[in-house]
Phi, psi and omega in degrees: 000148173221145178300136176251301179191169168255126184250118175275129181264115191239152176269320180251085186303309185298321179295317179291320178302312180300320179299306184290324183279307188270316183284306180281339178075025177287144179286120177283122180259350179197139174088184181184184178306140178084355179273179175262341188215142172209150176231156185230146178280117177236038186098341171238125191313325179229039188293332178238128182232152173247141181211140180295126184300322183293331178290320177294321177302318177297321182296327181257013178056043180248130179254115177218156173273148179305142178069010174292149180300327184285349182292131177297142180253343181205158175218136177270128185253125177237128178270135178230161179292319181218110178303317184296320179291316180292322176304311181298318181295315182287330175297324177294340177262014175066032171286132180266105181277155179278352179176182178272162177304142178216149178276129177249084187301326178295332180270340184078022184222162169251131189227160169209148185234148175206175179239148174281177182301339178266001178092005179288136182281133179231136176244131168258138178217154168224151182289142174285144176289136180279130178281146183261000000 
């Protein structure tokens, strides 16, 4: 596994994008105003990312109202070679996943989600193979 980024899950994407890009002056390495996702260079080219919270809620099959206390505010993203292999290995170590691995074709990734003992959301992903 290797660290990919910390993704902040936001309700007002454009307001947060403007804050990190214009106010803090972080270099945007991907995305922009009006998008669903953007990443910023924080010494790691895409180390800090913004993502619309409702899209992440859909990905983990969680139904919450905006600004509810239960809504996740961040997710730690770890890249792996094979989500399915790591999923099988961690299930044997009794990690409780929020669902089975699934392909997110719009994201270009295969993902699976779980929580650490304190309830922090973690995503494992591997890139989908591009069809020729």
